[in-house]
N, C-alpha and C positions, 0 to 999 in steps of 0.2 A: 504493499500499500504506500509505504514511505517512497519507493522507487517511482511509482506512479505519479505521487505528488510532486515530487521532485521535475519529472519531465513535463508536467503542464507547466509548472513555474517556469521552466526554462523556455517553453514555447510562448508563456505570456511575455517573457523578457525581451524575446526576439521580436514578436509583434509589437512590444511598447518602444523597443529599440528604433525599427522601420518607420513607426509612425512619427516617432521625434525626429530622425533623419528627415522625413519626406515634410515636417513642418519646417525644419530649418531651411531645406531647400526653398519652400514656398516664400517664407520671410524674406531670404536673400534674393530672389527674383522680384518681390516686391519692390525691396530696397532698392535695387539696381533700377527698376523702371521707373520709381519715383525721382531717383536722382537724374536719370537718362531725360526724363520730361523737362527737367530745369534746363539742362544743357540744350535741348532742342528748340526750346520756346525763348530763343533770344532773337533780337532784330539782326544781328550779325548773320546768325546760322540761316534765316530766312533770305538775308539780303545776298548772301553767297550762294545758295541754293538756286535763286534766279538767275545770278550770273552765270553759273554752271548752264542752266538750261539754254540760256541765250547764246552762249558759246558752242554747246552742242548743235543747237539749230542751226546756226551759221555755218559751222565746220561740216555739219552732216549734209546740208542742202547744196553743197559745193560739190559736184561729181569728181570722185578721185581723191579726195581728202580725208574725209572721216574724223570722227572725234578723238581717235588716239593722237593725233598731232596735238589739238588742243589740251587734253589731259598732260601730255609731255611738256607742253609750253607752261603750263599752269603749276607744275610740281615744285620748282625751285621756289615760287613766290608763297606757296602755301606753309613754307617753312617758316614764315613769322606770324602764321595764323594759328589759332586754337588748334589742336588735332582734330577734334569734331568738326568744325566748321571747314577746315582745309580738305579733309578726306571727303565729306559730304560734297563740297564743291565740285571736286573730280568726278564722284559717281553722277552727280547731277548731269554732267557734260555728257555722260554716256545715256542718259536719260533722254537728254534733247536731241541727241545723235540719232538714237533710234527711231523717232518720228521725223527728224529733219531730213533724213536720206529719204523718205518717201515722197518728198515733196516734187523734186525733178523727177522720180521715177513715174509719178502719176502725170505731172504735167508736160513733161517733155521725153518720156521714155528714156531717161538717162539717169539711173539709179545714183543716188549719191553714195551710197555705200554697198557693198556686196551683196549684203543680205536684203537690201531693197530691191533686188532684181525681180523676186517673185511677186513684189507688190506692183510692180510696173505691168506684169502679165495682164492684169485685170483693170488696174487703174487706169492705164494711160487709153484704154479702149473708150471708158465711161467718159475720160476728158474728149475725146474724137465725137462721142455722142452729145457732148455739150452738159456734162454731169460731172465737172471736175470738184464742185463744191461738196455734192455729196459722196465723191470717193475721198477727199482729203478728210472730212469729218469722221467717215468710216475707219479711215488710217488712224486717226487721232484718238477715238474711243478705244479701238482694239490695242493700240501700244499701250494706252494708259491702264487698261484693265488686264491685258497679258501681264505688265511689268508689276502691277499691284498684286497679282497672285502670286509671281515670284517672291515678292518681298515679305508677303505673309507667310510662304512657306520656309523662307529664310530665317524669320522672328521666330517659328514654331521647332524648327528642327536643329539648329545652330546648338544650343545648349545640349540637348541630349548625344549630339554628336561628339561635341567636346569634351562632355561626361566621358564618353566610351574612350575617346582618345588619351584622356589623362591616365588611363589604367595601361597604356602600352608603354614600353621600356624602350631604350636605345636600339636595340636589334631590330624591333617592330617598326619604329619610326624610320630608321634607316632604310628598310625594306621598302616601305611605302613610298619615301621621296624616290628610291630608285626607279621603282615602277613607274611613277608619275612621269620622270624624265625620259624614260624610253617609250611611253605612249605618246609624250609631247613630241619627241623627237621622230617617232614613226609616222604620226598623223599631220604634221604640220609641215608645210612646204612641198615643193614638187617631187621629192624623193626621199624614202625612209633612210638610206644611206648618207644623202646630205642632210637629212636632218639629224642623224646620230653623229656626224661630223661637226656639225654646228655644237650640238650638246658637249660632245668633248672638248672643243675649245671654250665653252662657257666654264667648265668644269676647271679647265687648267686656269682660267682668268681668275677664278675665285679663290685660287692657293695663293696668289701674289701678296705679300706682306708678312706680317709676324705670326708665326705658328702659336694658335691658342693654347698649347699645351706646354710647348718647349720654350716659346718667346724667339725662336731663332728666326732669322729674316730667310724669307725665300722668294726667290725670283725677283728681287728688287733693284739688283745690278747696282748697288750703291748709290741709288737714288730716294733720297730722303723722304719725298713725296710719297713715295710707296711702302714706306714701313707700315701703314695701317692698310695696305690695300688701295685699289682704285674707288674712288668715292661713287656713290650709287648715280647720283644725278646725273654726272657728265656721260656714263655709260648708256643711260636710259635715253637720255635725249640725242646721244650720237647715232646709237643703233637704230632707233626707231623714228625719232622726228627728223634729223639732218639728214638721214638716207632716204627717208620718204620724201623730203623737200628736193633734194638733188633728182631723184626719178621723175617727180611733178615738173620740175624746172627743165630737164631735158626734153620732156614731151612737148611743153609749151613753146621751148625756143628751138626745137629740132623740126620745124616744119609741119608739125600735127597739130597745132593749135586751131580749135574751132570756136568762132564766136556763136554763142546761144542767142538763136532768133527769138527775143523778148517782145518785139514791137506788137504782135498781135495778141499778146497774154494779157486777158482783162478778166480777172477773177470775179468781178462783180457781174460777169455774164455767164458764170459756172454752173447755173441751172439752181435748182433747189437744195436747200441744206437737207441733211439727214433727218428723218423724223423719228421719234420714240418708238413708233409702231414699226419701222424698219430696223431700229437697233435691237428689240427685243427677240426676234427670231435669230438674229447673229449670236447672242450670248453662249447659246451651248458649243458653237464653234469656236468662239473665242476662249472660253474656259478650257476647253479640249488643246486648243492649241497651246495655250498658256502652261498646261501641265506637261506637253511634249517639250516646250521651250525651256521649261524648268529644269527637268532631268537630263536635256541635252546640255544646257548652260552649266549644271553642276556637274558635267563630265569632262576633265581636263584633257584638252586637245581638239575639241568639237567646234564649240563657238556658235554664235548667232546665225550664222549662214545655215549651218545644217539644221538648226531649230526650224528656220523659216521654210527650207525645203521640205523636211519631213510633215510640217503641220500643214505645209500647201498639199501636198501629196496625199496626205490622210484626208484632207477636207474634200478633195477631188474624187478620190475613191468611195467616200461615204455620200457623196452630193446625190441629188436628183437632177434629172433634165431641166428643169424650171430654174434650178440655181445658177446655171450658166456659167459655172466656174471655167476659166480660161477664155471666157467669150465677154468679159466686162461684168462678171457677178460680184456683188458684194462680200459674199462668203470667202471669196478667193483672196481679198483685200484683206478681210479681217482674220483669217487664218494666217497668212504670210506675216502680218504685222503684229498679231499677238504672240506667235512663235519666235519672231524675232527679238523682241522687246523682253520677253519673259527671262531671257538669259542674262538681263543686266544684275537682278538680285540675285539669281542661282548662281552667279560667278563667284559671289562671295562665300557660299557655302564650304566649298574646300579650301578656300583661302584662309578664312576667319577660322574654321576648326582644325585645318592640318596644316596651315602654312603653305599650301601648294596652290599657285596660279594656274588657270587653265587656259587663258589665252592673254593677249597683248593687253587688253584693258585692266584684267587682274594683276598682269605684273608690273605694270606702271603702278596700280593702287598699292601692291605689296610695296614698291620702291618709296612710294609716300608715307606708308606706315613706319617704314625703317627709319627714315629721316627725323620722324616724330618720337624715335627712340620706341616704338612698339613693335613687337616681332609676333606678327599673325601666328596661331596655334593654338593647341588647346589650353595652353596656360595663359592666354590673352582673356579668354572669358573669365576665367577664375579671378586673375589679378586686376583687370580693367573693365569688369562688368558694365560700370554706368556709361563708358565711352562706347562700348561696343553696342550696348543697347539705344544709345542715341544716335548712333550710325544708323542702325535699322530703323527705327521710328523716323528718322530724317528722310529716309528713303521713301517711305509712305508718304510723308508731307510734300516731298518733291513732287510725286505723281500728281498730287492735288493741285499743286502749282503749275505743273506742265498743263494739266487739262483746261486751267483756267488762262494760261498765256497761249495754249495752242492756236486757238482761234485768230488772235492777233497775228502771230507768227503767219498762219495763212494768208490774210490779208497783206502781210509785208513781203511774201515771199519772192515776188517779182523783182525786188530791190536786193534780196539777197543772192539770187540766181546771176545777177549782172556784176558782181564782183570778179575783176580780172586778176585770175590765178598768178599772171605773170609778175604782177605787182605785190600780191598776198605773200608769197613765199620767200621773197627777200626779207620782208618784214618779220616773217616767222624765224628765219635765221638770225637776225638781229636780236628779238626778243629772247632767243634761245641763250644767245650768248651772254645777254645781260643777266639773265636769270641764274646762270651757271655761276657768273664770276659773284653775283649778290650771294648766292648761297654758301660759296665755300671762299671767297675772298683770294683765290689762288688763280693766276695765269694759267699755271702748270693743268688745271683742272680744265680750263677752256681750251688748251692745246688738246688734251685727252678727247673732250667732247668732238673736235674736228676730226682728230684722227679715226675714232670708231664711227663718225660720220661718213667718212670716205671708206673705211673698211665695211661698213654696212651696205653703203651703194653697191661696192664690187661684189659683194654676197649675193644681193638681190640680183645684180647683172648677170651672174654666173649661176643662178637658180637655188640659190641657198636661203634659206628664211632666217633672219636674224632673232625672231622669237626664241628658238630652242637654246640659243646661246645665251640669250639674256636669261632666260628662266634658269638656266644651269648655273650661271654666275650668281644668281641671286640665292639658290638652293644649295650650291655647292656646299658652303662652310657648314650647312645645317646636315647634309649627307656626311660630310667628314667627321663632324662632331659625334654622330652617332654611331658610325662604324668604329671609331677610336674608343668611346666609351663601352660600347659592346664588348670589343676586344680586351679591354682593361678587366671589364666584369668576369670573361671567361678565361684569364691570365694567356690571352693570345691565340686562342683557339676559335677559328672562325666557324667551327661546327655550331657554335651558339646560334647561328642564323638558321640552321636547320631543326635544330632541337625545339623552339617555341613555335606553337601552331599558327600563330598569326603571320610571323615573319617568314615561316616556311611557306604558307600559301603565297604571299607577294613575291618572295623569290621563285618560285614556281611560274607565278605569272609572268614575272619578269623573263624568265627564261625562255616560256613560251611565245612571249612578245618579240625577243630576239630571234629565235628560230623561224618565225613566221616571216619577218623582216628579210632574213637570208634567204627563206624559201621563195618568197615573192622577187627577190632580186635575180636570184638564177633563174625562175620562170620567165621574168622579162627579158632577160639577156637571151635565153633560149628561144623565146619566140622573134626577137628581133634578128637574131641568126637566121632562123627558118624563113622569116619573111624575105631577108637579104637573098639568101640562096635560092628562093622562089623567083625574086626579081631578076636576078642573073640568067 
């Protein structure tokens, strides 16, 4: 009888402890949200959110530029802002870009961003029918609702994922980062092999500076400015912003400049606005596409273009003849825009919980976190809960700002599209130079930016994407730290990566990814050889 009573008491103690832990978690969440609301509800935060949306709209509406250039340009200047304000401003640029890219796609059949290509299919046909206003309103509502969907998912799942991630040790974290780098290297760019070469250079770049364990200098070549490694901002701006500016300038000055014919573009004659009775039937398509875009956006290496494509394809397969998707149907615009925009919030899921960026925008935001002394990952939510939740809530507020500002953007679209990129890009280079110097106060870092700008341009010309190199540069020190700590734990025995279930799973996945890349490369070479022999 005494044994039964003891076991009953033990069960009651376990239940009490679990209930107590749950209450502590709820109290902590409530405290974080309360503190976050105070950070969000400031005039500065709202003002810079509006600024980010406006910049995103302008850069997204200019075909071939995109919001990543604007994000990169603003990163140095956010150094002087509160972390929440600065990071939210950058994320608001992404939101503005998602909608801004649809405007030239619908009006001119010239997508401002690659993901807006699927919006152009139905949107421009509606413009030709005199219904451009209805198409633009559909794009705006779909973009905001899809983005809002992903922001809510981010708010709900980030904390549980981070709580699970806190339980993993150095071996598991190193295996996860290795797998993410292989996935990004394999899926970004024109060739998996080139992607892996780019990743390798990024990892090598991340080793420059003092060894964190021994404090010995590595690859510094007696240059004092390299003792702490390369600064993040010059590398970010050089590889992404400068190289993109060089590419665009070459297009504009190489005889391929096309003046956009805007004289006949009068949005006041764009037909009727979208009615509520027309919006309601679109909601199932918008929500389904938002779910697809959120899943794709949370997967490293895929991005908004894949989300827009799969959302559009799914909507077309499930459509009825009267929906006219592909022939000027509103559901086609709704699917493409919701799937595209849902990636904005979803990109933060692997970034905030694991410290792994999945695309260019997330890599830029990772750099912004780091220059503010914040390291994304599972410890970020535990140590800086109010800041993280303030960013999440600010994303939702930014969507409300976008819906209210979007109608004004539509009326001003004609003027945004008329900006001459041959004037804009030299200004971008000038602002980037000023931004780097203002951040580091080192002429050396300005030179580093120019050097990596030329390198990034050369990589693009040769078919290499700079993104795997940048992400590997940012994550390389984290990978090295995880590997070395794991080896210290095991006394130098690498078998530790195979002894733990989670690390074993990701090591196997990494090996399978590498094997798949090799197999695909061999198959492509074999097919090319066979095609050449047939041609002869």
